[in-house]
C-alpha positions as CSV (number, residue, x, y, z in Angstrom):
1,M,-15.9,-19.4,-112.3
2,K,-17.1,-20.5,-115.7
3,K,-20.8,-20.6,-116.3
4,L,-22.1,-24.1,-117.2
5,E,-23.9,-24.3,-120.5
6,S,-26.7,-26.7,-120.9
7,V,-25.9,-29.1,-123.6
8,S,-28.1,-29.4,-126.6
9,L,-27.7,-31.1,-130.0
10,L,-27.1,-29.0,-133.0
11,R,-27.9,-30.0,-136.5
12,L,-25.8,-29.1,-139.5
13,R,-27.7,-26.0,-140.4
14,E,-27.3,-24.6,-136.9
15,V,-23.6,-25.5,-136.7
16,C,-23.0,-23.7,-140.0
17,A,-24.9,-20.6,-138.8
18,R,-23.0,-20.5,-135.4
19,T,-19.6,-21.0,-136.9
20,G,-19.9,-19.2,-140.3
21,L,-18.5,-22.3,-142.0
22,S,-19.9,-23.8,-145.1
23,R,-21.0,-27.5,-145.1
24,A,-17.9,-28.4,-147.2
25,A,-15.5,-26.5,-144.9
26,L,-17.0,-28.0,-141.8
27,Y,-16.6,-31.5,-143.0
28,Q,-13.1,-30.8,-144.3
29,L,-12.0,-29.6,-140.9
30,Q,-13.7,-32.6,-139.3
31,R,-11.7,-35.0,-141.5
32,K,-8.5,-33.2,-140.4
33,N,-9.6,-33.5,-136.7
34,K,-9.7,-29.8,-136.4
35,F,-13.4,-29.6,-135.7
36,P,-15.6,-31.5,-133.2
37,Q,-16.9,-34.8,-134.5
38,S,-20.5,-35.3,-135.3
39,F,-22.5,-38.4,-134.4
40,R,-25.5,-40.3,-135.8
41,L,-28.9,-39.8,-134.3
42,A,-30.4,-43.2,-133.7
43,A,-30.6,-45.4,-136.8
44,T,-31.2,-42.4,-139.1
45,R,-28.8,-40.7,-141.5
46,A,-29.2,-37.5,-139.4
47,V,-26.1,-36.3,-137.6
48,A,-25.6,-33.7,-134.8
49,W,-22.9,-32.0,-132.8
50,R,-22.9,-31.2,-129.0
51,S,-23.4,-27.5,-128.5
52,D,-20.8,-27.3,-125.7
53,E,-18.1,-28.7,-128.1
54,I,-19.1,-26.2,-130.8
55,S,-18.9,-23.4,-128.3
56,Q,-15.5,-24.5,-127.1
57,W,-14.2,-24.7,-130.7
58,I,-15.5,-21.2,-131.4
59,E,-13.8,-19.8,-128.3
60,A,-10.5,-21.5,-129.2
61,Q,-10.3,-19.7,-132.6
62,P,-7.9,-16.9,-133.0
63,R,-9.5,-13.5,-132.8
64,T,-8.8,-11.2,-135.8
65,R,-10.3,-7.9,-136.9
66,A,-11.8,-7.4,-140.3
67,A,-9.8,-5.0,-142.4
């Protein structure tokens, strides 16, 4: 049985740190629908991602070993 993760909101800096992606790479993947979509927080310019969607994306990535 899969453990349920409590969902939190991650800001851009946290998402980049968890995924190892740069800001530009993250938004490029998002435009290609290959990365979870962000959403606006209230009426501000700030955006966030759901932590469970980021975790699922990370788990779905192919595992390779560094040479």
